[in-house]
C-alpha positions, -999 to +999 in steps of 0.1 A: -422-183-684-453-188-665-466-152-673-460-157-711-480-195-709-510-174-693-510-147-720-513-176-746-541-198-728-562-164-722-557-160-763-570-194-770-600-190-746-614-161-762-602-174-796-627-201-785-657-182-772-657-157-804-660-189-822-688-203-799-703-169-800-703-168-837-716-206-842-745-193-814-755-169-838-767-191-863-804-196-847-797-232-832-829-245-819-831-239-783-796-223-781-785-195-762-792-161-766-771-143-792-739-126-785-743-088-785-719-067-809-706-049-775-697-083-762-675-091-792-662-056-791-653-061-760-638-097-768-617-082-795-602-054-772-588-080-750-575-099-780-555-069-790-544-062-754-529-097-751-513-093-786-494-063-775-485-081-740-475-108-761-446-082-785-436-070-752-423-104-738-410-112-769-390-081-768-379-082-733-366-120-743-344-101-773-332-077-751-324-105-726-298-120-750-261-116-731-243-113-761-267-087-777-265-066-744-226-070-746-224-057-780-242-030-772-222-018-742-189-018-762-203+005-792-218+028-760-180+024-746-161+031-775-181+061-788-176+075-754-143+069-755-134+083-788-152+113-775-132+116-741-100+114-767-111+143-790-121+166-758-083+160-742-067+163-781-084+199-780-069+210-746-036+227-741-007+203-731+006+212-697+042+196-694+070+199-665+106+192-679+138+193-656+113+212-632+104+234-664+069+246-668+055+246-703+023+248-720+021+236-756-011+246-778-030+210-793-013+215-828+020+223-815+024+259-832+021+275-798+038+270-765+056+290-735+082+277-713+093+293-681+132+296-677+150+303-645+189+306-639+200+316-601+239+319-593+248+328-557+285+333-555+306+336-526+342+339-520+377+352-504+406+369-518+440+361-502+461+394-517+492+396-518+519+423-528+491+449-548+491+485-551+472+507-531+448+515-557+435+482-558+413+461-530+400+428-542+367+425-528+357+393-506+319+387-500+289+374-517+266+385-544+239+370-572+260+367-601+231+360-621+193+363-608+178+356-641+140+349-645+117+353-680+097+327-707+107+313-740+086+295-770+071+292-805+043+311-821+030+304-852+051+273-860+078+292-876+087+317-852+100+316-819+109+343-791+127+343-757+123+373-731+149+370-699+152+396-674+186+396-648+185+413-616+224+397-607+255+415-614+294+417-615+304+426-580+267+437-570+235+432-580+215+453-600+179+466-602+169+446-631+177+449-669+168+434-702+189+404-706+177+388-736+147+398-757+144+382-793+118+370-823+133+346-848+120+332-875+129+297-884+108+286-912+135+283-940+156+258-924+184+256-923+184+295-923+174+317-898+169+351-888+168+367-853+164+401-842+161+417-808+186+421-776+208+391-772+245+376-772+250+373-808+273+340-815+309+352-812+329+325-808+329+291-787+336+300-751+314+328-757+283+307-770+286+281-741+253+290-717+263+307-684+249+278-668+270+251-685+307+264-680+331+249-664+342+277-645+326+303-626+336+327-653+349+326-688+384+329-695+395+363-696+410+366-733+375+352-746+353+374-720+376+407-736+367+397-770+330+390-766+325+426-751+333+441-778+306+443-800+286+407-784+274+397-753+241+397-735+217+427-741+234+435-771+215+450-797+215+429-826+202+414-864+217+381-869+214+359-901+225+322-894+225+287-910+227+258-885+227+221-889+237+184-871+274+194-879+280+233-886+267+267-873+277+299-895+262+331-884+265+368-890+255+395-868+251+432-871+253+450-836+248+480-817+250+494-783+237+472-750+201+475-740+214+482-706+238+508-717+236+542-709+229+566-731+251+572-760+247+598-787+255+578-815+254+539-806+282+517-819+278+498-851+299+467-856+295+432-875+302+397-854+306+366-871+312+330-864+318+298-882+321+265-864+321+229-874+320+193-857+347+179-877+340+142-861+312+129-840+302+095-828+287+081-796+319+084-775+337+115-793+335+151-807+359+173-821+346+208-829+367+238-848+354+272-843+364+307-859+353+343-853+358+375-861+346+412-851+352+444-870+335+477-851+327+497-882+319+530-858+328+537-821+299+548-803+297+587-795+306+599-766+300+636-770+273+656-791+278+667-826+316+663-820+331+654-850+371+650-845+369+659-812+396+632-793+372+627-763+346+614-789+351+581-798+371+561-773+379+523-767+387+504-739+401+467-737+399+454-699+395+420-679+390+412-646+405+386-623+380+357-635+361+359-603+330+384-603+330+390-567+347+423-576+340+447-603+378+455-606+395+455-638+430+438-632+442+449-668+431+476-690+445+497-719+430+525-707+408+549-732+425+551-768+412+577-795+401+550-820+382+550-858+373+510-850+383+478-836+394+442-853+391+412-833+395+377-847+398+341-825+405+303-830+392+278-806+384+242-805+372+214-780+365+179-778+354+153-759+361+115-754+338+097-735+343+111-697+374+133-708+374+171-723+391+197-737+392+234-750+414+256-762+414+292-779+435+319-792+426+357-799+442+389-810+429+422-806+435+455-825+428+491-819+424+512-849+437+546-839+422+580-855+454+594-853+475+584-881+507+591-870+507+563-842+507+530-846+479+506-840+484+486-810+478+449-808+468+425-780+464+390-776+448+362-753+446+325-752+435+300-727+434+260-725+412+239-702+408+199-695+379+185-671+374+150-663+339+132-652+346+113-619+310+096-621+310+086-661+291+111-674+302+129-706+296+165-713+270+161-748+273+182-779+248+208-784+242+213-824+220+244-822+245+264-802+277+245-819+291+242-785+292+216-749+265+215-721+271+205-685+272+171-672+235+156-666+237+130-637+228+094-644+217+091-608+209+122-591+210+128-553+181+112-537+174+089-567+198+059-560+228+080-567+250+111-556+244+129-586+277+138-613+313+150-601+337+165-626+374+182-614+383+207-644+416+230-646+425+262-665+452+281-677+441+317-692+466+342-701+460+380-718+486+404-730+474+440-732+504+455-734+518+467-767+554+483-766+547+495-732+581+509-727+577+539-758+560+567-755+531+556-777+528+525-760+503+509-742+506+495-706+475+478-701+497+450-681+498+411-686+477+388-665+482+349-659+452+329-644+455+293-630+422+278-620+412+245-604+376+235-602+355+209-587+318+209-600+290+187-582+257+181-602+233+173-574+205+171-602+198+183-635+190+216-628+211+221-591+249+223-594+274+234-568+307+245-580+342+258-563+371+273-577+402+279-569+417+309-587+458+320-584+460+353-602+492+372-613+492+406-630+527+421-644+533+457-661+574+457-675+567+495-671+557+498-634+564+468-613+551+489-584+513+480-603+516+444-603+489+425-587+493+389-570+461+371-550+447+336-547+412+332-542+384+306-530+349+307-546+319+288-541+285+291-564+253+275-558+232+273-592+196+263-599+185+263-638+149+254-653 
């Protein structure tokens, strides 16, 4: 304030000086000498400088207004915040869900996520009355060791590529487990092409990491391997909604199979319907069918050769520690195979049950012989000891594994589940006749205890009681008890 007052006094003084000078120029008698023009110009310059200083002081006073300064700061901060949000929105989104790393484009039309499933099994077979040719292997192996990625592209397309280094009985150097491209732009309809497991039943479509037991029931495993199972060259048309799934696939050989001269050609269909569903309970009914239109050629240019088109139905002891097939039809000269299955599953709070029945028919090429028919079935039940429920997945029309409410290390002990299953597969067809098939009948009781430590880590303990009978050859019967443990991580 002192500086401002001084400026005004100087301005007033200068004005008085100019006024006096002007009067002095009036030739008053005896007055002082007239003021020169240079002196007037100098005084005028001082006044202009004083006016400039006055304007600067007014501006400084306006700028010192707190409300106005705060408003300017708010506007500046808001602009910077909007610019920062704009920059962040333009960056790819990186997230980690259930330890799975995923990167998504700003518009959501592109994404890629890492996938992994590792299952390490170790177990022991206590063998009973087995023939000399059968020695079930006790030991350890990586049942599955899968690594890959999946995601979406251009909004309406999805893709998956998974490589597997595990195996049934022994590890493999690596093979294409899944590699497909899918179009989802015409929902509820979709189209998929590549190498993958085409929809071929309820037990088949349950993910390998979500199975109640270490292996699928022998009856469903035999059915899915006729023209489905992972790595199968396929083209699938499907319709999928919250309560239904309908799929029809045209399949060939497997990407991991040894070369054939002409691949097998088959149709695989599945129809699933969620008959009931609420927050506590679900009931699913499922039907599937497979028709092999043309068996694979085993030798070149050999139409009519009995060694050309051969079919085999077989199954193992429902533990993959050993690749041995405990029941098998042996090779049958065939012109095609028909398979059908009916399955159902239901959950109510902590309880879960599932069952299925399958029929198989091999169409012989020799018309003089009847076509052999075989069958198999299974039934299982599970109880969550810690209160979680197996959730229903409408995308695959199957039930997923438990997700612990409180994982180990996060205030809980994970989720615990007790399960039991009985399975039967009968590969005998009039085994006592000359044209019959004596593949054997296998019955397996399994009791399992599952511990879901976290949503991605699981330990599974299975006890199996295995019995194989051959009415025509009792000396080839098999009996064994097995105990196996699996350690699993899935991302």
